[in-house]
C-alpha positions as MATLAB code, in Angstrom:
seq = 'MIDSQQASAALNDINDVVQRVRQSQVYQIASLIIIMWGVLVFLGYIANYTWPPQGYAIWAVVDLIGIAGSIGIAAFSGVGPGAGAFAIRLLMAFLLFIAFGIFCSVVLGHFGPRQMLVFWPVFTMLFYALAGLWFGYAFIVIALGTSALIVIGYFYAGGPALLLWMAVVHGGALVLGGLWMRRI';
ca = [
       1.317  -13.678   15.355;
      -0.289  -10.347   14.413;
      -0.846   -7.450   16.716;
      -4.172   -5.710   17.333;
      -3.443   -2.971   14.783;
      -2.783   -5.495   12.023;
      -5.886   -7.462   12.994;
      -7.975   -4.297   12.916;
      -6.596   -3.362    9.487;
      -7.327   -6.871    8.184;
     -10.896   -6.717    9.480;
     -11.375   -3.306    7.845;
     -10.121   -4.737    4.548;
     -12.557   -7.632    4.847;
     -15.431   -5.236    5.608;
     -14.505   -3.161    2.540;
     -14.577   -6.255    0.330;
     -17.920   -7.373    1.788;
     -19.374   -3.890    1.172;
     -18.157   -3.847   -2.454;
     -19.578   -7.335   -3.087;
     -22.915   -6.324   -1.566;
     -23.049   -3.154   -3.719;
     -22.119   -5.207   -6.786;
     -24.996   -7.605   -6.092;
     -27.423   -4.701   -5.676;
     -26.193   -3.183   -8.952;
     -26.528   -6.489  -10.810;
     -30.140   -6.997   -9.713;
     -31.065   -3.335  -10.096;
     -29.521   -3.212  -13.564;
     -31.775   -6.048  -14.727;
     -34.822   -4.226  -13.384;
     -33.727   -0.903  -14.891;
     -33.022   -2.430  -18.315;
     -36.394   -4.204  -18.276;
     -38.172   -0.935  -17.427;
     -36.199    0.876  -20.129;
     -37.372   -1.564  -22.787;
     -40.941   -1.483  -21.478;
     -41.209    2.309  -21.400;
     -39.592    2.589  -24.838;
     -42.237    0.223  -26.212;
     -44.944    2.047  -24.236;
     -44.047    5.418  -25.760;
     -43.914    3.952  -29.278;
     -47.284    2.239  -28.748;
     -48.731    5.461  -27.332;
     -47.399    7.374  -30.366;
     -48.941    4.777  -32.712;
     -52.311    4.509  -30.914;
     -52.816    7.759  -28.957;
     -56.419    7.075  -27.865;
     -55.262    3.912  -26.093;
     -52.661    5.721  -23.958;
     -54.103    4.942  -20.535;
     -54.577    1.259  -21.383;
     -51.075    1.025  -22.863;
     -49.484    2.505  -19.757;
     -51.568    0.359  -17.413;
     -50.276   -2.750  -19.210;
     -46.677   -1.449  -19.240;
     -46.863   -0.695  -15.509;
     -48.371   -4.067  -14.615;
     -45.768   -5.963  -16.640;
     -42.995   -3.808  -15.156;
     -44.151   -4.284  -11.582;
     -44.567   -8.035  -12.032;
     -41.158   -8.272  -13.706;
     -39.473   -6.201  -10.989;
     -40.954   -8.323   -8.232;
     -40.049  -11.502  -10.102;
     -36.438  -10.402  -10.549;
     -36.224   -9.378   -6.881;
     -37.846  -12.584   -5.633;
     -35.743  -14.924   -7.754;
     -32.473  -13.040   -7.554;
     -31.116  -15.572   -5.099;
     -29.414  -12.885   -3.040;
     -29.713  -14.062    0.516;
     -32.579  -15.662    2.385;
     -34.528  -12.370    2.565;
     -35.095  -12.030   -1.217;
     -38.766  -13.041   -0.893;
     -39.392  -10.504    1.867;
     -37.655   -7.872   -0.246;
     -40.026   -8.662   -3.134;
     -43.035   -8.076   -0.864;
     -41.573   -4.769    0.333;
     -40.926   -3.845   -3.295;
     -44.595   -4.519   -4.131;
     -45.698   -2.348   -1.206;
     -43.311    0.393   -2.333;
     -44.785    0.275   -5.851;
     -48.327    0.510   -4.482;
     -47.450    3.485   -2.260;
     -45.584    5.128   -5.137;
     -48.569    4.741   -7.476;
     -51.081    5.946   -4.887;
     -48.999    9.028   -4.072;
     -48.368    9.749   -7.760;
     -52.071    9.519   -8.590;
     -52.925   11.758   -5.653;
     -50.387   14.392   -6.761;
     -51.090   14.278  -10.496;
     -54.848   13.745  -10.578;
     -56.278   15.014   -7.288;
     -53.938   17.933   -6.560;
     -52.453   18.703   -9.959;
     -55.213   18.060  -12.496;
     -52.478   17.477  -15.075;
     -53.236   17.337  -18.782;
     -51.833   14.566  -20.984;
     -48.584   16.413  -21.750;
     -47.882   17.194  -18.098;
     -48.815   13.647  -17.095;
     -46.406   12.285  -19.707;
     -43.554   14.166  -18.040;
     -44.662   13.965  -14.396;
     -44.467   10.182  -14.013;
     -40.941    9.707  -15.368;
     -39.573   12.651  -13.362;
     -41.433   11.411  -10.264;
     -39.872    7.973  -10.845;
     -36.413    9.499  -11.162;
     -36.820   11.052   -7.710;
     -36.892    7.549   -6.280;
     -33.861    6.501   -8.320;
     -31.996    9.475   -6.831;
     -33.143    8.532   -3.332;
     -32.014    4.939   -3.905;
     -28.645    6.358   -4.854;
     -28.247    7.763   -1.355;
     -28.225    4.182   -0.028;
     -27.015    2.025   -2.894;
     -24.533    4.090   -4.881;
     -23.985    7.075   -7.123;
     -25.019    5.316  -10.349;
     -28.681    5.701   -9.399;
     -28.224    9.443   -8.830;
     -26.431    9.946  -12.149;
     -29.162    8.035  -14.036;
     -31.909   10.029  -12.266;
     -30.431   13.471  -12.802;
     -29.397   12.870  -16.419;
     -32.732   11.347  -17.395;
     -34.729   14.068  -15.601;
     -32.779   16.829  -17.342;
     -33.403   15.286  -20.777;
     -37.107   14.774  -20.019;
     -37.529   18.427  -18.998;
     -35.681   19.580  -22.127;
     -38.117   17.532  -24.224;
     -41.081   18.959  -22.357;
     -40.077   22.481  -23.320;
     -38.741   21.873  -26.823;
     -40.466   18.802  -28.345;
     -43.860   19.778  -29.719;
     -46.959   17.639  -30.143;
     -46.573   13.911  -30.736;
     -42.790   14.346  -31.110;
     -42.639   14.420  -27.307;
     -43.631   10.738  -27.242;
     -40.758    9.856  -29.574;
     -38.376   12.028  -27.544;
     -39.501   10.285  -24.364;
     -39.079    6.850  -25.948;
     -35.465    7.587  -26.792;
     -34.610    9.641  -23.705;
     -36.514    7.850  -20.958;
     -36.365    4.307  -22.304;
     -32.889    4.713  -23.752;
     -31.444    6.308  -20.612;
     -32.765    3.486  -18.461;
     -31.301    0.814  -20.749;
     -27.944    2.615  -20.977;
     -27.939    3.260  -17.223;
     -28.680   -0.386  -16.504;
     -25.896   -1.517  -18.830;
     -23.534    0.972  -17.208;
     -24.424   -0.400  -13.747;
     -23.499   -3.899  -14.904;
     -19.991   -2.663  -15.638;
     -19.425   -0.825  -12.356;
];
């Protein structure tokens, strides 16, 4: 027979294991989404570098594929019975994110192409950092590291070289961050 202190300690150990498993599941799903976005934005920057006049169309396609892929991964992740509801909330979050970003960058900011190229990734990293407050430090590390490299490129990469810098830094950081999350 165990006493109440031993039972309490055993329950705390079980809760710790459950929490670590839950965080591991979040990291596994999030890492797939982050890696997918990393590849997509890398290809988007390279396409934008190759065909500059088509930039808005390229990024619209990248965003649509990314959103559909993110929702698909979330919906078919198989993590619990609420995965479908999570996918719908994820879609709503994307729509709110896009609406707020357009309002800030177009209506309030009147950003030029160079500022727009940097605004959206840094704006996205804000949400990675916020996710880190709930889901774990890996999101915060990815957000802060990527944002710092993006800002460095903004100030030091001139002309079309910024697109190549962003391909490597933004796309590469997301892929590396997603791979790192799979190992945590």
